[in-house]
N, C-alpha and C positions, 0 to 999 in steps of 0.2 A: 477518611485518614488522607492526608492529600499526598501528593503524589512527590517523589525525593526524585530530583536530578542527579544522573550520576552518568560516567564516560567509561570508552574503554576506545583503546588504541588499535588499528588497525592497519594492517601494510597492501599496500598498491605497488604495482613494478615502479614506480618510481620516488617509492619511501613510503615511513607511514603517516597516518591520519587518524583524527580521532570521530568516534560516533560516540554522539549524545543519545541517553536514551532517559524514560521515564517508568519511575516505578513506582507500582500501585501496590497495596495491601501490606501483609505479613513478609518480608523479607525470607524468613525460614518456611512460609510453606511450600511444600514438595511441589503444590498444582499448580502450575505455571501456564499464563496465555500469552503466547508473541503475538502481539498488532501490529500491521508493520501498511504503512499509508501508499496512497499511489504518486505518481511520477511528478507530480510537483505541490505533493499537498508536506504535511509533515506530522510528527506524533500527536499533536493536541486534538489532531480530528479524533481521537478515541477518548477525547475527555470523558462524556457522558458515558461509554460503553466500560470504559475503566471503570470509573464509581459505581456501575451499577454490576458490575463484577466483581471487585477488589477484595470484600467475603469471602468468597470461594473460591479467589485464584492469587496469586502473585503476578499482576498483568506489568508486562512489559512491553513499551511502544520505543520503537528507538526512530530517533532523526535520520535516515539514509542519508549516507555521504554526500556533499553538496547543497543538503536543506537544513534548515533552520538554526537549532543551535550545534550543530554537526561541521567538520572540516571542508575545506574542500580539497579535491586531487588536483595535482600537477599536471596531470595531460587529461584534457576533460573527455577525450575518446575511449577512459576507461567508464566512462561513466555507463553501464552495461551489465546486466545482470549477472555477468562469472566474479565481476569486481562484487556486487551487493551478496551475492551467495556467499564469498572467502568471507566479506566482512560479520553476516548473519551466524556463521560458525564460528568465530570469534567471538561474538555475544554469547550462543551459548554455550560456550566453555567456560565463559567467565560465571553465568547462570549456575553452572556445576549441578546441574540436575540430569535423573535418566530419560526422562520424555517431557515433552511439553505438546499443549495444541498450540492451532498455527491458526491466527485471522488475516486474511492479506486480500485488500482491496485492491485492485488491478495489479500494478507492478510489482506491491507487495504479494498477490496472490502467485505471481509468475516466481519471485523468489523463495517463495514455500513451495513451490512446485516442483522446484531446483533442488532444494534440499529434502524432500520427502521423497525423490527419486534414488537416493545415494543410499546403497548398502549400509544396513546398519543405521540409519541416521533415528534421530528423537522425536518423529513428529510422533500423535497417534491419533489426533482429529484435525484437519484441514477443511476448513473454510473459504472457499475463492469467490471475493464480491467482484463478478460482472468481471470475469475474464475465464480465459481458456488457452489455448495449445493455439486456435486459429482467429487473428484477430482482424476485421475488419481494415483493410489498409486504407478508405478513405478516413475512416472514425483516426486512423494513426495520423493520416494527415491532419484533419482539424486539429488535435491537439498538439502537432509538430508546428503550426502554425506559429501559436502564441507562447509556446513553454521558453521558447529563446530570444523573445522579443522583448529589449526594453522598455520598458514604461513609467514612467512616473507623477504623480499626482498631488497638488499642492494643499489640497483638503480631502480629508476621508471620505467624505459624502461620495466625490468622484471614484476614490481608487474601491469604496466599495459597490459602485454601480458596475466599475469593470469585472470584479469579481463575480457578480452577480451575471453577469451577459456573457463570460466564460461557463459558468457554472450553470446553466439554466437545467443542462440535461441531471442536475440531483434532483430536481422536483421540486414541489414547494414546500416553502420553510418559512419559519417566522419571521420577522425583522431582527427578532435578537439572537436566531441563530444565522441569519447571514450574516448580520457583525462578525459574530466570531468568528464564521466558518472564514469572512476576510481576513480580519484581526490574525488570523491565524497565521497566515502565508503571506502576510504584511511587514513592512518593517518601514521606519523612518529612517532616511539617512542624514548627515553633518547639518545639510541645510532645510532638512526639517521636511521634505518630501517623499510620500509614501512610497515604496518598491517593494519589488518582490525579495519573499524570502531564501532566495536560492540563488545559486550559481549557473548565471545566462547560461554558461557551458553545457548545463545537460541538451542543449539542443543539437549541439554538435553531431552527437552521433547519429540523431534523427537524420539530419540534414545528408549525412554520406552515408544511408543507407540505400543500398538499389532496389528496385524487383527482383531480381534474382537474389540477392541476400534477404529477403522476404520471406521469398516463397523457399528457398534451405531454413529458412531458418523456422518456417512452420513445421517440417518434417520434425524437427529436433524437438519441436518443443511436445511433437505428438508421441513419440518415442519417451521423452520423461515422463509425459502424463500416463502411457502406460504402463509404466517401472513403479507407480503408487501404488502402495499399499495400506496406507491411513486410510482409516476411513472419512469422506473426502463429500462436502455438501457442497452443492453449484447454488448461490446466489445471482438472481438474472434479474436486472433493472426492463421491465416489460418492454420499455423502448426504446432498450441500448441500441448505440450503432457499433458500439467494438464488438459485443459477444453476441453473434446470432442466435437463432432459436435452434435452428441445424444443427453450429457446432454445440452448443449447451444440451439436446438431448441424444446427440453422440457420444457428451460425456458420460452419460448414464448406464450409454453400453459398453464402455470399451475401458480398458485402466484400471480405478478403482470401485468402477460401476456408482457414481457419484447419485447422490440424490439431487433432486432439483425443485428450487422454491423460487417462483418468479414474482417479483413487488410490483404492481400495477401503478398508472403514470410515473415513473420513472427512467430513468436514459441511464446514462452512465456517468456517475457509479450509484447508487444506497450510499446514503452517511450513517448509518444508524447510530444515529442522535433522536429518533420518533422513538417513543414506546412500542411500535409494533414489532418496527424493526428489531429493536432488540430482543424481545421477545423471541425470535428467530433463531438468534444468536444464543440465547442461555439455553434453550430448548434443545437444541445441535449440540453443545458444548458439554451442557448439566445431565444429561442422559447416561444412563447406565449400559447402553450400547453402543 
C-alpha cells in the first residue's frame, strides 16, 4: 500500500505553519509507529522501513517544519527542539491514538526524548538512532558547516556527488540507494538547478549557539533522558563522531536503562535501508516485551 501524503497545522510564536507527513498502512490500525528524520533530511528516508513495517503498523513519517513538503518558520531562530516537540504533540493529537512507538534518527531522536520525558506521554517504545544527551561538539560543528550553506548544481550527477561527500558517514550503499538519498533532499528550482530541499535558515541557530549554551543544553538533555520510562533502544554507528561509545554506554546505566546495538562500518547515522538494519528495528518494535 503506497503512502498517503497528509498535513496538520501547527503553531509557533510567530504564527501558524503546515507540517506535512506521510502515512503508511491501515489508517484504522491502533498500532502506530512515528518515524522522525535527522536535521537536514526528510520523511522519505523511511520509505524502505515503512514499507517493511506497514502491515503491522500505521507508520507516520513527518517532514519536520522547514524541510521537504512542510512549511517554513517566519523566524528561523525557532528551528529548535522545543518547537519540534510542540509540532509533534499536535501531530499525535491528530492521530487520535492512546500510544505510539517512536523511531528517531539524530534530531528525530532528540524530539522523541523530549516527548518521552513528559508525564503522561504516549510513547511505548523509543528507538534512538545515533543520538543521546551528550553530543560531540566537533561533529555538531561539522554538520553546522554544511547545513546552512547555499549550493546549486546544474546537473544531478554533480548534486549527487555533493550529497555523497557530506553523507559518507552513512556507510556503504548501492548507487541506487545513494541516488534516492540524494533525490530525497534535493529539488530543482525554477532555473532547473538542483538545490537543497529545506530552509537554509536551519543553520542560524547553530551559528548563534555558544559553548556555554552547549554545556547547559547537555545538562538539560541528561535530565530529560533520566525522566524517560519508555522501553528504549540506542543504535550507534560504530564509527559515529556524534554519539560517543562512552555516552551510549552511560545511557544503558541510567534513565530508561536502554539496550545498545552498534552497527559496524557506519558513522553518523545508520540509514536503515538495508535488511540487516531493518531487522534491528523489527526485532525491537515487534517483540512482546
